[in-house]
N, C-alpha and C positions, 0 to 999 in steps of 0.2 A: 668140749673145748676148754682149755685151761685159761684162767685169768693170770696175767703176768704180774709178778711182784718184784720190787727192787731188792736185791740182796742186802741183808743186814740193815733194814730200814723199818722203823715202827710204822704201822699202817692200821687204818680202820677199815674193816670189811663188813659187808652186809651178808647176813646168813638168813636163810628162810626162803619162802614162807613156811612157818611151822603150822601144820594143819592138824585138826583134831583126829586122833587115831580111830575114833568110832565112825564118823561120817566122811572123813577124808577131804572135807571142803571148808569147814569153819576155821577161821584163823585163830590160833592160840596166842592171845595177847598178854597173858599174865604168867608166863613161865619164869621160873628162877633157873637161869643157866649160869652156873658157877664156872670158875676157872677149870676145875676138875672135869666138868661135863664136856668141855671143848677138847676133843682128841685130835692130835696131829700125827701124821705119818710122813716122815721125810725120806724121799727116795725109797730104798729098800730097808730102812731102819725099822725099829720097833715103834708101836703106837705109844704115845705118851700125852699127858695133859699139856696144854699150852703153857708157856712160861709166864706171859703177861698175866697179872693177878686179878684184873678187873672182870667182874661178871658181865655177861652180855646184857644189853639194855634194849627193851622193846622200842621200836620206832613207829611202825604202823603196819596194819594188815598182816600181822604175824611175822614180820621181818624184824630182825634184831641187829644191833650194832655190836660188833665184836672187835676188840683191840688185839693186835699181835705186836710183839716187841722185836727188837733187833736179834734176840736169840731165836725167836720163832721163825724168822726169815733168814737165818744165817747160812743155811745149807743150800747150795745151788741144786737145781733140778726140781723134780716133782714134789709137791707138798699137797697132802690131802687133809682136809678138815672135816670132821664128822661129829655130829651131836645127836644123841639118842636120849631124848627127854621124856619122862613118863607123861602120858596123856596126849602126846603128839607123835605124828609120824617122823621117822628119822630124816635128818637133813644133812647133806654133805656138799662140799665144793672142792674143785680141783684147781690148783695154782701151779704156775711154773715160775720158780725163783731164778732170776737172771742177774748177771753182773750189773753193778750200778751204771757203768758206762754204756752198756747196751740199752738198759731201760731208759736212761736219760736221753740217749740219741733217738729213741723211738717215741717217747711219750712226754718229755718235758717241754716247756716253752722254749722254742729255739732262739728267742730273743736273749735268753741267758747264755746260749752257746753260739753267739754271733760269729765266733772265729772257727767254728767246727767245719771241717772239710771231710767229705765222704769220698771214698775211692775204691777202685778194684785193682788188685795186683795184676801186673802184666808179667813180671818175672821177679825173682828174688833169691837171696842166699841168707844163710844164718848169720853171717858176720859182716857183710858189706852193704847190701842195698835192697830196697824195694823199689821197683820201677813201675810206673803207671802212666797211662795216657790221660788220666782224669785231672791231673794237676796242670793248670794253665799258667801258673806264675812263672815268669822267665828270669826273675832275679835270683841269682845264686844265694844260698843260705836263707832264703825267705822263710822256710819252715824249721830252721835250726832251733833246737831246744823245745820244740813241740813234742807231744807224746802221740805215738801211733798206737792204736788199740785195734786188734783184729776182732771183727764182729761176725765173720763167717769163715769156715775152713779149719785146717788142722791147728791153727794157733788161736782159735776163738778164746776171747777173754784175756789173752796175753798182751802186755804193753811193753814198749821200748822207747827210749829217748832218741829223737832225731839228732844226729851229730853234724850233718851237713846236707845240703840240697843242691843238685845240679839243675839249673833252670833250662839247660839245653836238652839234656837226656831225660829229664823228669825222674831222676833217681834220688831216693832218700837214703842217705847213709844212716844206719841205726846201730844202737848198742846190740850186742850179741843176742840172737833169738835161740830158742831151744830147738827149733826145727826150721826147715825152709818153707816159706809161704808158697803156695801153689798159684798158678795162673787162675784168675777169677775169684780168689779169696777176697773178702771185703774188709775194709778198715775205715776208721775215722782218725782224723788228726785234730787234737785239741791243744 
């Protein structure tokens, strides 16, 4: 299972435990894990050292703190981290880098996003509207100037500005989308 990371965001990750290569159980607590030792593979790209220059620091029981910077987490999709340090068994971790709005809607403190509305598309078009039964507001233009961001479906990660809202039909007029959202696609309004 992958750990989710927020796109283009510096993060501290735990790597390990590093165990002695001879007995496979004794924690290795004094390894020198440099920037060049931490190898990353982004999606189907080539392996390369992490961009962030700090060496990994031991925390406890063979587990190390590893910093990744905004370049390390810039590419959406799979990210694999691998360290093969002399004296220890190899360690690796798999991550899934997701758009910031998706990460924030799933993992951040919702108090910060008190105006966030989640919904499911009922119908839509590329130039006129997104209709949903999830919106309960009856005041016209209540969501005007909000941003709709699709979190599931063909438009995942795409955002558009809401230009009008019909409180009776529950239709959001939006700026032009690249494709038509399908029934049951998911979105958030912020």
